[in-house]
N, C-alpha and C positions, 0 to 999 in steps of 0.2 A: 178186367171189370173195375170201374171206378169205385173207390172206397174200400175195396177188398184188400185185406192185409194177409197175404199168403205167408209172408215171413213170420208173422206172429203166430199163425196157426201151426206152422212146422216147428217152430222153436218152443211151442207149448209142450211138445213131447219131451224136450230136454228138461223143462221145468218139472215135468211129472217124474222124471228119473232122479232129479236133484232139486227138490222143492225149495231148498234154502237159497237157490238162485233168485227167488222172488222177493227176498227180504232186503229192505234198504238199510243202509248204514246210519241214516239219520232221517227223522220224520218231522215235518212241520205241517201245520194246518193249512197255511196259505203262503203265497209268494212273499208277502210283506213280513212274514215271520222268519225269513231266512236269517241266520246269524251273520254278524259282521265282526271280524273278518270271516269269510266263508270257511276257512280252514279250522275254525273253532268248533265246527260240527263234527270233526273227526279226531282220531287219536293224535297225540302230539307228534308222532313220527310221520304223519301224512304231509306230503309236499305237493300242495295243489297249485298248479301253474296255469291251468286252463279249465274252462267250463263249457259243457254242452247243455243247452237250454231247450226244453220242449216249449211249444207255443200254446196250443189250445188247452184251456183249463189249467194252465200253469201261470203265465203272465198275461194271457189274453183270453177274451171270450171267443169261443169257436167261430171261425169264419170272419172274424174281424182282424184287421191288419194294423193294429196298434196296441200298445200296452194299456191294460185296464187302468182307468184313472187313478184308483187308490194305490196302484203298484208302481206308478211312474218314478217316484223318488227312489224306491228300492232298486228299480231297474237301472237307473242312472248311476247309482252307487256301485252296482255290480259291474257296469261298464268301466268305471274308473279303476276298480280293483283288478279287472281283467281286460285291459285295453286291446284294441286292434283285433287281430286274429286269434287272440286268447279266449274270446267269447264267441261261441258258434251256436246259432239257432238251428235245431234239427227238428223239423215238423213232419208228421205223417200226412199233412195236407199240402201246405205251401212248400214248393221245391221238389215234390214227387212227380211221377208221371200223371197223377190226377190233376196237377196244376199245368194245364196245357200251355206250352211255351214258357213255362215258369213265370207267368205274368204276376201271380200273387207273390212269389218269392222276390221278384224285382221290386215291386211296390213296397213290400215289407222291409227289404234292405234299405230302400231310400228313406223310409219313415224312421227306422230304428238306428240307422247308421251302424249296423252290426251285420257281419257275414251270415248268410243263409245257405245251408248246404243244399246242393242240387243232387238228388240221389234217386236211382231207379228202383232200389230195394228199400222197402219201408223198415222202420225199427221193429224188431231189434237186429235185423239182418244187415244194416248198413254200417256196422262198426268198423269195417276195414276202410271205408271212405272217410270216416271220422278220424281215424288214426292217421291216414295219409294227409289229411288237411293240416293236422298239428305237426306231424313229424317232418313234413316238407317245408315248413316255414321256421327257420331258426329263431325268428323273433319271439315265437311262443315259448321257447326253451324247453319244450316237451321232448323227452327222450324215451318215455315209458308210459304205458296206459295208466300206471299208478299215479301219474301227475294230473290226471283228468278227473273232474267231478261231473256227474250227470244229474241234472235236476228235471223232474217230471212228475206227472200225476198218475202214471200207470205202472203197475207192477209187472205186467206181462210184456211191456215194451221198454220203457225207460230203465226201470230197475233191473230187469232181466238182462238187458243189453250191457249195463254197467258191470254186472257180475260176470257175464260172459267175457268181457274185455279185460277184466282185472282192474277196473276203475272203481272209484267211490260213487255212492249214490245218495241223493236226497229226494225223498218222496213227498210231493205236495198232496197230502191225503184228501183234502176237501175241495180241491179245485179252486175256481175263482169265487171268493166270498162276495156276498152282496147280491148274488143273483136272485135269492129269495126275496130280498127287500125290493128288487126291481120288478117283482111280480111273477117270477118264474118258480116252478115247483121244485121241491128239494131233490127230486130224482132227475133233474135236468141232464145229469151226466150219464144216465142210463143205468140199467139194473146191474151191469157188470161191475161198475165202480163200487157198488155196495157189496158185491160178492168179494171183490179184492180186499176191501176193508175188513170184512169178516175173516177172510182167509189169513190175512197178515196177523190179525189179533190171535187167531187160533194157533198158528205156527209159532209165533213168538211167545205168547202168554201161556197157551195151553200145553204146547210141546216143548217149550224152552229152546227152540232152534235159534240160530244166529246166522247172519249172512257170511259168506266166505270173505276173508280179508285180502285186499290187494297185497301183492308182494312189493314191498317198498325197497327200491334199489338204492344203495348207498353210493354216492359219487365222490 
């Protein structure tokens, strides 16, 4: 069924067993607030060599195949910091089976000049395909999941996947800013986005929980 994310539903049970898997290592309000260099978001021992980037409500308005105007400069800076196959866009729309013939993924890759993952299982269940992408290309220099940072706006997909993999995560808490100024209501991301914000605040602030830390391998 188009739009259905069975992977997220099944892995939600894993989060119920270990709720700290939903906690990000770093949080920013919007894409243009990402720190530079990106590694400064994490502890000094983090060795970030590659980035996985969500699309919708991260750097783009849902269903649009380009970077949101206010974020273009930051996107280009990220491409320079992680060139070639070291930057990978992983969307739960473009590049999935919902994207018939991967038409959207092809157009998006042509526009961004950035690799788009083609995956049959949606996030968070496509982590093996992500690892294969980086590990199979020596130019990425990735040898461990701890070399990867995952950036996205959803705790139950992007952040959960990062913690399942043993990678680092950055949560885009408020999605694409400017949507309200464009005439759209504040709840454009759906009720669940508000639930995630409240849940993260309760777990981190109320309970004092922290995300699991990736195991940093010394080389």
